[in-house]
N, C-alpha and C positions, 0 to 999 in steps of 0.2 A: 524451600523459597519456590519452586514447583508449584505449592500447590495456590501460591497467589497469584498466578497467571490467568490470564484473560482464556481458560481450557477451551470453551464453545468456539469461539474467535479462531486460536490458532487450529485447532481441529478441522475447520472448517478451509481455513486459508490453505493448510496443508493440501488436503484433498482435491480443492479447488487446481492447487498448482500441480500435483500426480495426477491430475486427468489431462492438464495442457502437457505437460516439462514431462515425462516417466525421468526417472532415475536410473544410469548415473548422468548427469547433467552437470555444466558446470556453472555458476548464477554468481552474476554482480547484485549484489543486495545494497541497493541504496539506504544508508545509515548506520553509524557503526553498531558493532559488535554485541547482540543481543540474544536474547532468551531463544528465537525463533531461526536463530544462523545454527545454534545447536540439533535444536528440532529438524533444519532439513539437512546438518551435516548427517546426524543419526539414521535420518530415511536415505543416503548415501550420493546425496549431493554434495559437490564440491561448492564452499563458500567463500568469497573475496566480501568484504564490506568498502565500504568509503567510512573516511577515518573521522568523520565530525566535519568535514569541511563545510561553507557557508554553499551551499550549491545552486544559489543565487548568483553569487559573484563567481565559482571556478563550476561552471556546468562540465566543461571537457573534462573532470575528472574521472565521467561515465565511458570513458577511453582507454585508461589508463591498463585496462584486463582485456584478452581476448577471451570470451565467456560465449556461451549457448543462450543465455537468457539473462535479463537484468529485469528484477526485481524490487519492488516500492511499496512496501507495508504501511500503510499511515506515515504517508513520507509529503507526499505533493500536495498536502494542505496545510501544512507548515512551511511553504516557499512562497514567495510575493510572483515567480515567473517559472513555475513547473513546466512551463514552453518551449523555455531557454532548454533545461537538461532533456525534457522528452525529445526533439529534435537531433541533441549530442551523442545520443544512444546510436553505437553501431550496429550491438545483438540486434537479430533479425526477428525475435521474439520478447515480448516484455507481459509479466503479469503483475497487477498490481491493486492495490485495496485504497477506498479513498474512505472515510467515514460521512456518511450522508447528510444535509441537511435537516435540523430535526424542525418540526414548524413549530413545537412547544418549548422547545431550549433555545435559547444564547451561543453564538458557536464560544469554545473552548476557549479559556484564558486561564494562566496560570497567573496567580498572584506571586508565588515568590519566585519563576523562573519564567526572565524575560524571552527567551527560546521558544521555550514549549508553551506557543500560541500557535493556535487554526487561523491562519490569513485565508483560508479558503473551504468551506467546509461545502459541499457540493450537491448540486439535482441531479439524479443520474444525467441527463443530456448534458446540463454541462462540463459534464467528465467526459463523455461520448465526443461530445465537440470539441473539448480542447484535447483527446488522442486524436480525433481525426484532423483539426489544422496542424495539429502538429507530425504529420507525416503516419499517422499507424492505422491499419484497419481492426476492427472489434471482432473477433470471431468468438467469441463468448462471455457471457457475464452473468454476476447473480449475487443476490441479497442474501442477508443473514441481518433476524434480532439481534440486541445486545441486552436481554432483561436482567434485571437486577432485584436483590432477592429483601425488597424494602415494602411498605406498604404506603399507598397514594393513588394519587393519579398519574402524575407522570413514568411510576413504575410500570402502571398498569397498561401507559402508553408505549412503554419499551417491549412491552411481550410482543405486540402485533407490528409496530412501525419498523421498518428496514431503518440499521443501521451503519451498516457498514455495504458494500458494493465492491465486488473483484469485478476485475477485465482481466481476458488472454485475449492480445492484441500481436499482431504481424504486422513489418514494416512494409508499407505500400510501396508496389514496384515501380 
């Protein structure tokens, strides 16, 4: 199972998390339990996950656990209103990643799963603005690429064009 995981993305995400939130820490990871939840636990974190609730309709579920940090790894692009969730978070720190909008590819839309779609694919400045407007102060950011082993124009662009955007932010005082 772990051979098919997005190794580079998970390694970069874990390194970014560890840089800002050293273990042990208690995390609420938005989204259902997933392989990255297990990776965080293996690295010394206590992890709670949301249970698949529609966060657009129930943003208050982020208040159910007392945690050190809320993480959201590739979650906000699926929401119509991530602003509401970000405003509800009571933890003082957040670490998030979102896919960046690629000029050479349309936003992701599953043909078989009506929930697995990207409503937003952000440019970095848009995501920064969303965080700032919802009460967060950005402390650090990082971008990385998502190369694929195929031949063609788009695969070459993926080697050089950042696809993921990571942000560490703290609640504004």
